[in-house]
BAFI-3210 file (N, C-alpha, C; in Angstrom, 3 decimals, decimal comma, padded with zeros to 6 digits):
// residues 314
n [1|2|3|4|5|6|7|8|9|10|11|12|13|14|15|16|17|18|19|20|21|22|23|24|25|26|27|28|29|30|31|32|33|34|35|36|37|38|39|40|41|42|43|44|45|46|47|48|49|50|51|52|53|54|55|56|57|58|59|60|61|62|63|64|65|66|67|68|69|70|71|72|73|74|75|76|77|78|79|80|81|82|83|84|85|86|87|88|89|90|91|92|93|94|95|96|97|98|99|100|101|102|103|104|105|106|107|108|109|110|111|112|113|114|115|116|117|118|119|120|121|122|123|124|125|126|127|128|129|130|131|132|133|134|135|136|137|138|139|140|141|142|143|144|145|146|147|148|149|150|151|152|153|154|155|156|157|158|159|160|161|162|163|164|165|166|167|168|169|170|171|172|173|174|175|176|177|178|179|180|181|182|183|184|185|186|187|188|189|190|191|192|193|194|195|196|197|198|199|200|201|202|203|204|205|206|207|208|209|210|211|212|213|214|215|216|217|218|219|220|221|222|223|224|225|226|227|228|229|230|231|232|233|234|235|236|237|238|239|240|241|242|243|244|245|246|247|248|249|250|251|252|253|254|255|256|257|258|259|260|261|262|263|264|265|266|267|268|269|270|271|272|273|274|275|276|277|278|279|280|281|282|283|284|285|286|287|288|289|290|291|292|293|294|295|296|297|298|299|300|301|302|303|304|305|306|307|308|309|310|311|312|313|314]
n.u [133,391|131,452|128,639|126,289|126,865|126,228|123,752|122,321|123,592|121,199|119,098|118,574|119,072|116,378|114,732|114,937|114,112|111,154|110,712|111,216|109,377|106,942|107,125|106,879|104,610|102,972|103,619|101,902|099,232|098,565|097,245|094,546|094,175|094,632|092,393|090,464|090,521|090,041|087,446|085,888|085,625|086,461|089,012|091,235|095,044|095,629|093,981|093,207|095,900|095,149|093,611|094,292|095,744|093,976|092,973|091,287|089,617|090,530|090,252|087,329|086,090|086,610|086,062|083,128|082,951|083,200|080,952|079,074|079,774|079,481|076,648|075,633|074,644|074,596|077,447|078,565|076,947|074,209|073,537|075,045|076,890|080,054|083,002|084,027|081,694|081,097|083,074|082,669|080,703|081,763|083,499|081,556|080,797|079,283|077,575|079,363|079,084|077,081|074,383|075,736|074,756|071,771|070,702|071,277|069,913|067,255|067,580|067,381|064,544|063,529|062,844|062,097|065,010|067,463|070,814|071,827|069,311|069,246|072,136|071,403|069,537|071,024|072,692|071,021|070,490|068,893|068,988|069,733|069,211|067,727|065,455|065,049|064,531|062,615|060,731|060,177|059,960|057,189|057,347|055,947|054,441|053,349|051,010|049,128|052,831|053,970|056,499|057,105|055,046|053,910|051,193|049,902|047,463|044,690|041,942|039,317|035,869|032,459|029,066|027,783|028,708|030,582|033,498|036,645|039,273|041,587|044,487|046,234|047,488|049,996|050,716|053,068|054,618|057,739|057,748|059,505|060,179|059,317|060,524|062,153|062,373|059,750|057,243|057,834|057,564|056,413|054,914|052,848|051,939|050,661|048,320|046,955|046,460|045,166|042,911|041,917|040,477|038,629|037,140|035,790|035,093|032,466|030,902|026,984|026,693|029,120|028,954|028,573|031,307|032,110|030,478|032,516|035,003|036,680|035,422|036,205|039,054|039,216|037,276|039,057|041,688|040,823|041,101|043,520|046,523|048,652|049,350|051,938|053,948|056,990|056,058|053,817|050,883|049,610|047,925|045,532|044,868|043,198|044,480|043,456|040,212|038,805|035,729|035,960|035,758|032,297|032,038|029,913|027,778|028,854|029,525|027,041|025,472|028,029|027,103|024,240|024,980|026,177|023,997|022,068|023,824|023,812|021,059|020,740|022,246|020,797|018,337|019,415|020,582|017,670|016,613|018,562|017,826|014,556|014,753|017,020|015,158|013,212|014,302|014,272|011,746|010,856|012,504|011,807|008,582|009,628|010,571|007,924|006,741|008,437|007,891|004,727|005,307|006,544|004,054|002,960|003,725|003,500|000,890|-000,424|001,586|001,069|-002,204|-001,343|000,069|-002,721|-004,823|-003,123|-002,940|-005,772|-007,298|-008,913|-011,848|-012,755]
n.v [-093,052|-093,664|-092,010|-093,884|-096,086|-094,498|-094,343|-096,752|-097,414|-095,547|-096,437|-098,885|-098,175|-096,759|-098,660|-100,393|-099,153|-098,676|-101,838|-101,418|-100,410|-101,187|-103,789|-103,330|-101,639|-104,609|-105,747|-104,584|-104,031|-106,005|-108,186|-107,695|-106,570|-109,407|-110,014|-109,035|-108,944|-111,438|-111,850|-110,673|-107,908|-104,756|-103,022|-100,597|-100,960|-097,818|-097,314|-098,330|-097,564|-094,629|-094,285|-095,416|-093,394|-091,596|-092,420|-094,529|-097,804|-099,915|-102,346|-102,958|-101,047|-103,101|-105,954|-104,811|-103,991|-106,332|-108,154|-107,129|-107,815|-110,370|-110,536|-110,059|-107,113|-104,184|-102,213|-100,607|-097,581|-095,484|-096,012|-097,514|-099,251|-098,125|-098,053|-095,234|-094,262|-096,125|-095,346|-092,715|-092,720|-093,812|-092,325|-090,237|-090,701|-093,289|-097,248|-098,853|-101,683|-102,321|-101,415|-102,332|-105,290|-104,733|-103,791|-105,653|-107,769|-106,499|-106,822|-109,587|-109,595|-108,281|-105,803|-102,481|-100,175|-098,507|-097,059|-094,705|-094,358|-096,034|-095,266|-092,829|-093,455|-094,415|-092,327|-090,750|-092,226|-094,487|-097,749|-099,339|-101,755|-103,662|-102,052|-103,390|-105,830|-105,604|-104,739|-107,199|-108,958|-108,676|-106,411|-106,768|-104,677|-103,916|-103,010|-101,165|-100,384|-101,704|-101,174|-098,352|-097,098|-098,347|-098,943|-101,861|-102,613|-100,744|-098,573|-097,861|-096,411|-097,081|-095,710|-096,444|-096,315|-098,530|-099,495|-101,211|-102,623|-102,898|-105,106|-104,893|-105,987|-104,693|-105,455|-104,182|-103,441|-102,186|-098,698|-097,887|-095,147|-093,900|-093,718|-091,874|-088,606|-089,934|-090,789|-092,765|-095,626|-094,803|-092,785|-094,894|-096,394|-094,571|-093,275|-095,287|-095,919|-094,544|-094,166|-096,953|-096,177|-094,502|-096,194|-098,045|-095,764|-094,739|-096,671|-098,465|-099,955|-102,135|-104,487|-104,805|-104,560|-106,508|-108,999|-108,640|-108,162|-107,534|-105,848|-103,465|-103,334|-103,397|-100,814|-098,777|-099,632|-098,282|-095,446|-094,882|-095,229|-094,755|-093,036|-090,703|-091,592|-094,139|-096,879|-099,442|-099,791|-103,731|-105,185|-105,167|-106,393|-107,399|-108,934|-108,825|-108,370|-107,317|-106,393|-104,281|-101,346|-100,191|-097,671|-095,515|-096,001|-095,594|-093,011|-091,920|-092,270|-090,690|-088,460|-088,250|-088,748|-085,847|-084,517|-085,101|-084,202|-081,159|-081,035|-081,351|-079,716|-077,646|-077,812|-077,485|-074,801|-073,760|-074,348|-073,226|-070,580|-070,166|-070,904|-068,792|-066,911|-067,914|-067,068|-064,114|-063,426|-064,016|-062,037|-059,821|-060,115|-060,800|-057,571|-056,279|-056,883|-055,545|-053,477|-052,794|-053,834|-050,918|-049,520|-049,774|-049,694|-046,500|-045,737|-045,977|-043,952|-042,060|-041,577|-041,033|-038,869|-037,243|-037,082|-034,995|-033,342|-032,413|-033,010|-035,897|-036,704|-038,384]
n.w [014,790|011,694|010,459|008,739|010,884|013,748|012,876|012,541|015,118|016,500|015,940|017,025|020,126|019,777|019,116|021,100|023,378|021,930|022,859|025,252|026,407|025,420|026,552|029,706|029,116|028,574|030,996|032,463|032,091|030,565|030,765|031,402|028,759|027,012|027,921|027,616|024,707|024,294|025,045|023,229|023,270|022,659|023,260|023,839|024,160|024,695|025,994|028,545|029,686|029,345|031,421|033,963|034,188|034,805|037,634|037,229|038,011|035,783|036,148|036,243|034,508|032,603|033,091|032,777|029,890|029,611|030,059|028,779|026,046|026,318|026,695|024,868|024,064|022,788|021,688|020,163|018,686|018,435|021,350|022,260|024,658|025,092|025,800|026,391|027,166|029,675|031,272|031,681|033,048|035,638|036,304|037,566|039,810|039,253|039,821|037,959|037,362|038,679|036,825|034,647|035,073|035,677|033,312|031,738|033,211|032,709|029,660|029,278|029,989|028,318|028,784|028,173|028,639|028,439|028,472|029,100|031,065|032,603|033,925|034,802|036,790|038,445|039,889|040,733|042,819|043,563|043,563|040,371|040,052|041,719|040,736|038,031|039,464|040,790|038,675|037,496|038,840|040,986|043,571|047,216|049,223|052,932|054,194|057,142|057,303|060,079|060,847|060,728|060,977|063,190|063,949|063,319|062,233|059,552|061,204|060,162|059,783|058,920|058,009|060,104|062,129|063,419|063,918|061,820|061,571|059,513|056,932|054,460|051,740|048,964|045,852|043,520|040,898|040,007|038,278|035,401|034,264|035,338|037,469|037,870|040,313|040,659|043,281|046,291|047,928|050,455|049,836|048,674|050,440|051,925|050,187|049,491|051,776|052,661|050,826|051,077|054,200|053,144|051,263|052,906|055,013|053,233|053,076|053,955|056,109|058,420|057,575|054,777|054,310|055,470|053,923|051,507|050,999|048,939|047,413|048,162|047,383|044,993|044,455|045,276|043,769|041,519|041,711|040,498|042,368|041,728|040,310|039,172|040,907|041,611|040,776|039,400|041,425|041,229|042,135|045,350|048,461|051,374|053,466|056,306|058,545|061,113|063,415|065,452|067,801|068,268|068,052|066,947|068,558|070,944|070,942|070,728|073,570|074,425|074,183|075,098|077,363|078,315|077,440|079,477|081,709|081,034|081,233|083,887|085,370|083,669|085,641|088,155|088,133|088,100|090,361|092,089|092,085|092,472|094,916|095,473|094,936|096,859|099,415|098,780|098,810|101,030|102,895|101,930|103,358|105,852|105,834|105,800|107,777|109,730|109,136|109,960|112,740|113,292|112,625|114,358|116,362|116,454|117,374|119,679|120,730|119,199|120,527|122,936|122,569|121,569|123,472|125,448|124,351|124,488|122,696|122,112|123,749|126,578]
ca.u [131,545|130,950|127,161|125,851|127,099|125,775|122,262|122,345|123,193|120,240|117,847|118,734|118,275|114,926|114,033|115,592|112,957|110,229|110,591|111,103|107,586|106,156|107,442|106,074|102,680|102,048|103,461|100,732|098,291|098,479|096,722|093,609|094,211|094,392|091,103|089,171|090,705|089,748|086,485|085,955|085,621|087,188|089,629|092,512|096,034|095,752|092,806|094,131|097,211|094,026|092,386|095,272|096,237|092,705|092,450|090,211|090,070|090,981|089,509|086,087|085,550|087,296|084,981|081,752|082,764|082,526|079,566|077,865|079,951|079,062|075,297|074,726|074,015|075,769|078,403|078,937|076,320|073,668|072,581|076,063|078,035|081,028|083,749|083,879|080,771|081,970|084,354|082,273|079,806|082,432|083,905|080,537|080,256|078,236|078,068|079,328|078,973|075,182|074,172|075,839|073,928|070,620|070,766|071,404|068,742|066,207|067,946|066,518|063,380|062,767|061,936|062,752|066,040|068,775|072,333|071,620|067,985|070,422|072,518|070,035|068,399|071,703|073,180|070,162|070,562|068,716|069,284|068,731|068,914|066,373|064,504|064,695|064,037|060,620|059,879|059,939|059,220|056,164|056,853|054,483|053,758|052,225|050,089|050,169|054,006|053,883|058,253|057,231|053,631|053,725|050,366|049,262|046,014|044,136|041,276|038,249|034,363|031,193|028,302|026,250|029,049|031,302|035,042|036,235|040,760|041,567|045,234|046,134|049,051|049,670|051,370|053,286|056,082|058,467|057,228|061,107|059,526|058,885|061,480|063,474|061,242|058,650|056,962|058,289|056,856|055,750|053,830|051,938|050,943|049,720|047,490|046,591|045,504|042,917|041,620|040,444|039,046|037,933|036,295|034,998|033,569|031,734|029,705|025,930|027,384|029,800|027,898|028,911|032,895|032,040|030,778|033,016|036,149|037,604|034,612|037,599|040,905|038,512|037,724|041,288|042,541|040,213|041,721|044,740|046,816|050,708|050,263|053,177|054,642|058,001|055,510|052,909|050,052|049,484|046,618|045,575|044,737|042,511|044,310|042,618|039,583|038,485|034,936|036,675|034,556|030,828|031,953|028,280|027,047|029,851|029,404|025,689|026,145|028,754|026,544|023,667|025,250|026,722|022,542|022,111|024,553|023,731|019,739|021,100|023,008|020,133|017,430|020,249|019,917|016,657|016,419|019,221|016,762|014,076|015,801|016,800|013,585|012,314|014,184|014,067|010,323|011,014|013,212|010,135|008,111|010,318|010,397|006,518|006,386|008,820|006,503|003,725|005,449|006,563|003,316|001,528|003,922|003,150|-000,574|-000,235|002,193|-000,179|-002,818|-001,172|-000,542|-004,062|-004,579|-002,140|-003,559|-006,894|-007,961|-009,632|-012,917|-012,394]
ca.v [-093,747|-092,823|-091,892|-095,777|-096,370|-093,971|-094,381|-097,882|-097,028|-095,033|-097,490|-100,206|-097,765|-096,293|-100,198|-100,592|-098,332|-098,787|-102,318|-101,726|-099,326|-102,179|-104,324|-102,398|-101,734|-105,096|-106,184|-103,961|-104,384|-107,489|-109,414|-107,133|-106,413|-110,043|-111,374|-108,209|-109,635|-113,125|-112,394|-109,762|-106,531|-104,044|-101,973|-100,635|-100,368|-096,386|-096,550|-098,861|-096,411|-093,238|-095,341|-095,585|-091,820|-091,192|-093,126|-095,519|-099,042|-100,279|-103,792|-102,871|-100,746|-104,335|-106,808|-104,797|-104,121|-108,323|-108,820|-106,239|-107,619|-111,421|-110,505|-109,374|-105,864|-102,968|-101,660|-099,256|-096,786|-094,285|-096,550|-098,379|-099,391|-097,740|-097,786|-094,120|-093,796|-096,559|-094,741|-090,897|-092,874|-094,168|-090,597|-089,401|-091,603|-094,559|-097,968|-099,262|-103,207|-102,931|-100,856|-103,623|-106,289|-104,215|-103,826|-106,937|-108,340|-105,784|-107,153|-111,081|-110,040|-107,910|-104,557|-101,138|-100,096|-098,242|-097,552|-093,259|-094,143|-097,367|-094,962|-091,175|-094,107|-094,773|-091,629|-090,484|-092,959|-095,380|-099,322|-099,854|-103,464|-104,096|-102,086|-104,692|-107,013|-105,430|-104,396|-108,235|-109,507|-107,640|-106,862|-107,273|-104,125|-104,487|-101,419|-099,929|-100,791|-101,782|-100,374|-097,260|-096,661|-098,729|-099,489|-103,355|-102,231|-099,580|-098,457|-096,904|-097,282|-097,501|-095,010|-097,240|-095,965|-099,532|-099,486|-102,117|-102,865|-103,890|-104,597|-105,068|-106,414|-104,005|-105,859|-103,086|-103,421|-100,576|-097,947|-097,360|-094,082|-092,931|-093,958|-090,866|-088,209|-090,342|-091,122|-094,170|-096,968|-094,465|-092,871|-095,200|-096,819|-093,064|-093,010|-097,230|-096,595|-093,070|-094,920|-098,336|-095,560|-093,413|-096,484|-098,118|-094,283|-094,576|-098,257|-097,794|-100,346|-103,015|-105,767|-104,400|-104,804|-108,005|-109,616|-108,486|-106,754|-106,684|-104,597|-102,235|-103,146|-102,490|-099,133|-098,408|-099,990|-097,534|-094,184|-094,931|-094,294|-095,250|-091,542|-090,203|-092,587|-095,155|-098,013|-099,253|-101,347|-104,992|-105,308|-104,937|-107,490|-107,842|-110,591|-109,080|-107,797|-107,122|-105,598|-103,378|-100,952|-099,628|-096,141|-094,858|-096,237|-095,081|-091,693|-091,496|-092,658|-089,731|-087,759|-088,870|-088,019|-084,812|-083,925|-085,351|-083,102|-080,472|-080,731|-081,167|-078,273|-076,492|-077,916|-076,801|-073,037|-072,849|-074,597|-071,800|-069,272|-070,299|-070,422|-067,581|-065,926|-067,469|-066,202|-062,437|-063,237|-064,174|-060,787|-058,590|-060,386|-059,314|-056,287|-055,604|-057,221|-054,617|-051,871|-053,209|-052,903|-050,068|-048,076|-050,319|-048,461|-045,328|-045,971|-045,358|-042,379|-040,742|-041,164|-040,070|-037,000|-036,323|-036,426|-033,984|-032,095|-032,719|-033,482|-036,759|-036,647|-040,237]
ca.w [014,208|010,346|010,528|009,051|012,419|014,259|012,493|013,368|016,802|017,674|015,605|017,974|021,023|019,640|019,282|022,203|024,013|022,385|022,902|026,758|026,841|025,439|027,849|030,766|029,205|028,414|031,947|033,689|031,489|028,899|031,401|030,995|027,326|026,849|028,635|026,716|023,519|023,746|024,743|022,071|023,677|021,590|024,520|023,439|025,510|025,564|026,452|030,364|030,123|030,325|033,141|035,495|034,490|035,980|038,741|037,473|038,187|034,562|036,086|036,344|033,034|031,379|033,250|032,630|028,632|028,921|030,169|027,891|024,569|026,259|026,721|023,107|024,272|021,489|022,297|018,843|017,934|019,008|022,331|022,655|025,535|024,538|027,237|026,792|028,573|030,951|032,076|031,910|034,073|036,918|036,926|037,700|041,050|039,280|040,105|036,932|037,852|039,222|036,132|033,471|035,303|035,955|031,819|031,216|033,495|031,202|028,385|029,410|030,110|027,005|028,814|027,619|029,446|027,824|029,028|029,759|031,886|034,051|034,401|035,110|038,115|039,497|039,900|041,194|043,893|043,570|042,918|038,967|039,393|042,262|040,202|037,379|039,177|041,392|037,297|036,731|040,121|041,528|044,855|048,060|050,327|053,819|054,404|057,025|057,564|061,217|061,071|060,124|061,202|064,913|064,107|062,644|061,052|059,563|061,721|059,566|060,996|058,479|058,262|060,894|063,269|063,612|063,527|061,477|061,727|058,214|057,227|053,241|051,255|047,870|045,386|043,036|039,988|039,291|036,853|035,213|033,111|036,605|038,736|038,576|040,351|041,323|044,629|046,698|048,380|051,927|049,183|047,795|051,618|052,574|049,355|050,074|053,165|052,731|049,996|052,128|054,884|052,108|050,775|054,463|056,013|052,047|053,086|054,735|056,919|057,898|056,520|053,575|053,678|055,304|053,361|050,310|051,411|047,540|046,601|048,899|046,884|043,631|044,566|045,773|042,387|040,935|041,885|040,290|043,380|041,653|039,694|039,640|041,571|040,654|041,047|039,118|041,349|040,366|043,341|046,646|048,248|052,309|054,223|057,722|058,707|062,093|063,699|066,148|068,812|067,532|067,483|066,566|069,915|071,831|070,979|071,268|074,741|075,087|073,812|076,207|078,803|077,862|077,659|080,816|082,828|080,995|081,968|085,154|084,851|083,926|086,506|089,337|088,039|087,967|092,014|093,016|091,171|093,141|096,540|095,523|095,368|097,914|100,699|099,237|099,315|102,911|103,380|101,829|104,437|107,395|106,044|105,449|109,359|110,632|108,805|110,764|114,221|113,533|112,807|115,563|118,050|116,739|117,867|120,947|121,195|118,338|121,545|123,792|122,460|120,973|124,769|126,172|123,501|124,864|120,870|122,213|125,010|127,069]
c.u [131,297|129,477|126,599|126,214|125,845|124,281|121,692|122,164|121,873|118,774|117,840|118,520|116,979|114,502|114,302|113,950|111,456|109,917|110,145|109,402|106,593|105,891|106,225|104,755|101,788|102,735|102,114|099,248|097,527|097,616|095,082|093,786|093,304|093,123|090,319|089,024|090,026|087,580|085,152|085,152|086,749|087,804|091,239|094,146|095,687|094,857|092,404|095,024|096,271|093,187|093,153|095,467|094,987|092,326|091,542|090,576|089,919|089,898|088,101|085,562|085,943|086,174|083,392|081,827|082,196|081,472|078,866|078,406|079,204|077,520|074,583|074,432|075,049|076,634|078,931|077,402|075,602|073,918|073,696|076,699|079,315|081,540|084,244|082,612|080,700|081,930|083,541|081,210|081,093|082,588|083,063|079,771|078,964|078,801|077,778|078,118|077,293|074,600|074,735|074,356|072,297|070,328|070,748|070,111|066,969|066,074|067,041|065,119|062,244|062,068|062,723|063,279|067,517|069,723|071,966|070,444|068,572|071,121|072,576|069,617|069,998|072,583|072,139|069,564|069,774|068,749|068,711|068,333|068,193|065,712|063,846|064,003|062,607|060,310|059,065|059,174|058,296|056,547|055,839|054,940|052,841|051,652|048,728|051,229|053,713|055,486|058,177|055,916|052,958|052,172|050,325|047,771|045,574|043,266|040,242|036,897|033,817|029,989|027,554|027,059|030,296|032,536|035,547|038,566|040,517|043,339|045,099|047,440|049,036|050,737|052,216|054,602|056,429|058,062|058,912|061,140|059,578|059,314|062,430|061,844|059,486|058,489|057,666|057,017|055,882|054,237|052,406|051,189|050,522|048,141|046,756|045,498|044,336|042,322|040,696|039,904|038,746|036,515|035,083|034,147|032,531|030,886|028,754|026,511|028,317|029,604|029,085|030,145|032,926|031,972|031,296|034,270|036,755|036,568|035,789|038,646|039,924|038,352|038,670|041,809|041,974|040,453|042,437|045,711|048,579|050,483|051,144|054,439|055,881|057,331|054,428|052,397|049,359|047,828|046,690|044,711|044,000|043,372|043,571|041,913|038,947|037,174|036,323|034,615|033,046|031,386|030,649|028,181|027,393|029,652|028,079|025,243|026,502|027,669|024,912|023,372|025,550|025,275|022,472|023,159|024,008|021,815|019,499|021,636|022,545|019,214|017,800|020,243|018,609|016,349|017,077|018,144|015,768|014,444|015,920|015,850|012,923|012,993|014,332|012,908|010,166|011,885|012,360|009,119|008,725|010,174|009,213|006,785|006,917|007,519|005,702|003,928|005,590|005,111|002,790|002,613|004,393|002,331|-000,177|000,568|001,099|-001,678|-002,581|-000,646|-001,533|-004,793|-004,383|-002,945|-005,263|-007,983|-009,221|-010,065|-013,151|-014,164]
c.v [-092,821|-093,222|-093,252|-095,536|-095,913|-094,247|-095,354|-097,639|-096,571|-095,826|-098,475|-099,219|-097,558|-098,058|-100,189|-100,688|-098,813|-100,491|-103,161|-101,679|-100,819|-103,833|-104,342|-102,544|-103,748|-106,113|-106,078|-104,086|-105,697|-108,294|-108,974|-107,019|-107,932|-110,339|-110,537|-108,892|-111,029|-113,473|-111,484|-108,175|-105,985|-102,558|-102,094|-100,390|-099,391|-096,486|-097,440|-098,210|-095,024|-093,662|-094,882|-094,615|-090,917|-091,494|-093,954|-096,988|-099,772|-102,046|-103,763|-102,632|-102,223|-105,252|-106,216|-104,610|-105,800|-108,351|-108,225|-106,549|-109,256|-112,151|-110,144|-107,685|-104,765|-102,274|-100,416|-098,619|-096,117|-094,700|-097,722|-098,363|-098,903|-097,494|-096,226|-093,672|-094,535|-095,874|-093,442|-091,685|-093,391|-093,038|-089,876|-089,984|-092,895|-095,647|-099,030|-101,303|-103,387|-102,286|-101,849|-104,833|-105,680|-104,392|-105,284|-107,939|-107,372|-106,606|-108,490|-110,549|-108,652|-106,127|-103,537|-100,077|-099,792|-097,531|-095,661|-093,547|-095,419|-096,062|-093,477|-092,247|-094,402|-093,958|-090,776|-091,198|-094,112|-097,031|-099,697|-101,607|-103,524|-103,824|-102,571|-105,578|-106,775|-105,108|-106,084|-109,627|-108,881|-107,869|-106,702|-105,683|-103,726|-102,545|-101,675|-100,803|-100,519|-101,121|-099,266|-096,519|-097,052|-098,817|-101,301|-103,495|-101,081|-099,294|-097,534|-097,607|-096,266|-096,044|-095,472|-096,806|-097,653|-099,349|-100,879|-101,815|-103,779|-103,751|-105,391|-105,290|-105,643|-104,545|-104,108|-103,688|-101,827|-100,438|-097,372|-095,962|-093,494|-093,035|-092,784|-089,393|-088,755|-090,218|-092,078|-094,902|-095,892|-093,437|-093,377|-096,098|-096,012|-093,538|-094,324|-096,854|-095,677|-093,700|-096,074|-097,321|-094,795|-094,429|-097,376|-097,262|-094,431|-095,967|-098,166|-098,545|-100,986|-104,017|-106,464|-105,366|-105,864|-109,230|-109,409|-107,680|-106,930|-106,034|-103,138|-102,156|-102,535|-101,661|-098,431|-098,939|-099,005|-096,274|-094,443|-094,523|-093,722|-094,261|-090,801|-090,121|-094,112|-096,439|-097,873|-100,236|-102,346|-105,259|-105,520|-105,774|-107,252|-108,788|-110,081|-108,260|-107,891|-105,909|-105,005|-102,067|-100,006|-098,406|-095,273|-094,673|-095,397|-093,179|-091,392|-091,612|-091,455|-088,546|-087,246|-088,422|-086,321|-084,261|-084,379|-084,759|-082,036|-079,900|-081,028|-079,965|-077,198|-076,094|-077,137|-075,343|-072,636|-073,461|-073,422|-071,139|-069,284|-070,269|-069,251|-066,500|-066,495|-066,841|-064,462|-062,458|-062,901|-062,473|-059,654|-058,668|-059,513|-057,861|-055,236|-055,550|-056,423|-053,415|-052,388|-052,702|-051,837|-049,254|-049,054|-049,640|-047,414|-044,613|-045,287|-043,654|-041,506|-040,723|-040,726|-038,551|-036,317|-035,509|-035,577|-033,464|-031,560|-032,455|-034,200|-036,636|-038,532|-040,171]
c.w [012,781|011,251|009,830|010,102|013,394|014,031|012,918|014,792|017,659|016,889|016,525|019,681|020,528|019,790|020,805|023,368|024,048|023,018|024,497|027,449|026,210|026,558|028,723|030,052|028,964|030,254|033,172|033,301|030,406|029,440|031,106|029,558|026,889|026,814|027,624|025,105|023,327|024,088|024,493|022,363|023,380|022,806|024,071|024,766|025,696|026,280|028,107|030,507|030,561|031,742|033,610|035,241|035,227|036,816|038,829|037,348|036,922|034,689|035,687|035,176|032,013|031,752|032,576|030,830|028,628|028,785|029,064|026,502|024,927|026,066|025,707|023,530|022,878|022,290|021,131|018,601|018,340|021,288|022,625|023,962|025,796|026,335|027,464|027,385|029,344|032,141|032,597|033,187|035,921|036,914|037,934|038,722|040,399|039,828|038,391|036,917|038,170|038,013|034,920|033,709|035,158|034,148|031,053|031,355|032,644|030,074|028,167|029,405|028,836|027,456|028,722|028,281|028,404|028,656|029,707|031,076|032,402|034,519|035,552|036,967|038,905|040,032|040,605|042,522|044,391|043,078|041,882|038,700|040,336|041,752|038,965|037,948|040,038|039,963|036,970|037,814|041,060|042,907|046,406|049,143|051,697|054,467|055,811|057,281|059,608|061,853|061,360|060,936|063,310|064,783|063,075|061,783|061,195|060,299|060,625|059,820|059,071|058,646|059,580|062,844|063,997|063,368|063,180|061,516|060,048|057,939|055,505|052,585|048,952|046,944|044,254|041,526|039,705|037,764|036,218|034,071|034,580|037,691|039,294|039,090|040,741|042,916|045,212|047,826|050,050|051,053|048,904|049,197|051,951|051,923|049,596|050,633|052,954|051,789|050,303|053,522|054,874|052,274|051,999|055,008|054,644|052,423|054,082|055,834|056,828|057,532|055,641|053,148|053,642|054,732|052,005|050,211|049,700|047,451|046,967|047,986|045,254|043,890|044,458|045,008|041,482|040,415|041,427|041,353|043,168|040,325|040,098|040,968|040,751|040,767|040,065|039,793|041,078|040,390|044,556|047,169|050,014|052,741|055,432|057,628|059,869|062,058|065,547|067,708|067,903|068,823|067,517|068,174|071,069|072,605|071,592|072,665|075,635|075,163|075,358|077,449|079,010|078,250|079,094|082,385|082,464|081,199|083,631|086,200|085,302|085,684|088,136|089,031|088,152|089,473|092,712|092,535|091,868|094,566|096,563|096,170|096,380|099,224|100,544|099,220|100,428|103,164|103,095|102,929|106,030|107,176|106,010|107,785|110,299|110,242|109,782|112,521|114,029|113,791|113,774|116,818|117,830|116,528|119,062|121,573|120,364|119,654|122,418|123,700|121,878|122,345|125,598|125,035|123,772|123,229|121,086|123,176|125,442|126,462]
res [m|s|p|q|q|l|l|i|l|c|a|l|v|g|g|g|f|i|l|m|t|l|c|i|l|f|f|f|y|g|q|l|w|f|q|a|y|m|s|g|a|k|i|r|m|m|h|l|v|s|m|s|l|l|k|i|r|s|r|v|i|v|q|a|q|i|m|v|k|q|a|g|l|p|i|t|g|p|l|g|i|s|t|r|r|l|v|a|h|y|l|a|g|g|n|v|p|n|v|i|r|a|l|i|a|a|h|r|a|s|l|d|l|n|f|d|q|a|a|a|i|d|l|a|g|r|d|v|l|d|a|v|r|t|c|v|n|p|k|v|i|v|c|p|d|p|k|k|s|g|r|p|m|l|s|a|i|a|k|n|g|v|e|l|c|v|r|a|q|v|t|v|r|t|n|l|e|r|l|i|g|g|a|t|e|e|t|i|i|a|r|v|g|e|g|i|i|t|a|i|g|s|a|d|n|h|y|e|v|m|e|d|p|s|s|i|s|k|e|v|v|a|r|g|l|d|s|q|t|a|f|r|i|v|s|i|d|i|v|d|i|d|v|g|q|n|i|g|a|r|l|q|a|d|q|a|e|a|d|t|r|v|a|r|a|k|a|e|e|r|r|a|l|a|l|a|k|e|q|e|m|k|a|k|v|a|e|n|r|a|h|v|i|e|v|e|a|s|v|p|r|s|l|a|e|s|f|r|r|g|m|t|s|v]
***
């Protein structure tokens, strides 16, 4: 075989190998690559191969990149959502589709949320999509929560001693800037409950609260209870308020009964002392009477002794 024929054979073998490789790649990744290409998402064939080698579900990344492109989000640049960043978030254990849906929802609602923030929220264990939805559509929290506290209403006592049972609804909006490291709903419920109890406790009487329940809401909102939390309080509304027991009157009655018992105990103590003193005096009287009888008994003996000695004349 001449060198020219050998060169042609090598070229044919190499071309065949390249063609077979391309056919294999197209068989496994052609559909995804073509889908990305037709949607305008710039994903190379080698990216799909590398994702398979890293055991990444390439379809998830491709669909996410297509969603980014169709939603008009940036793909390149410092804030761009590139394929490399999606792969990195996937490898970190993040929920890529949820993050992309959250970014699209935030973009439609003109919220300031970029991929780094959304990825950090997702990796922190928070539902970033639910957070964006709560930011757009405020959430209502019942205070107190019967499922967690076991109590249907808050109990507070005004200065006149009358108990008021209150249930409130807290409307909150997600604070995306504080979502990482911010306190959760339980803190909001606890702070609002504390604020309502304090506001009622500072009222002179329960009639003031019954006449204007909104005064409690205004006072509680003014306290800035959403500080360092993952939410912003939109409003606090008193939905139910009932008059409970007159705790002050009951306490006064209990105090009066306790004072009566103390007075009775002291009187009983004094009576017991008087009885003891009386018995003591009776004992002394009996003792003195015994002395008198003893002395009276010694008189005849003394007279007889005198007669015997002739010291006394008849």
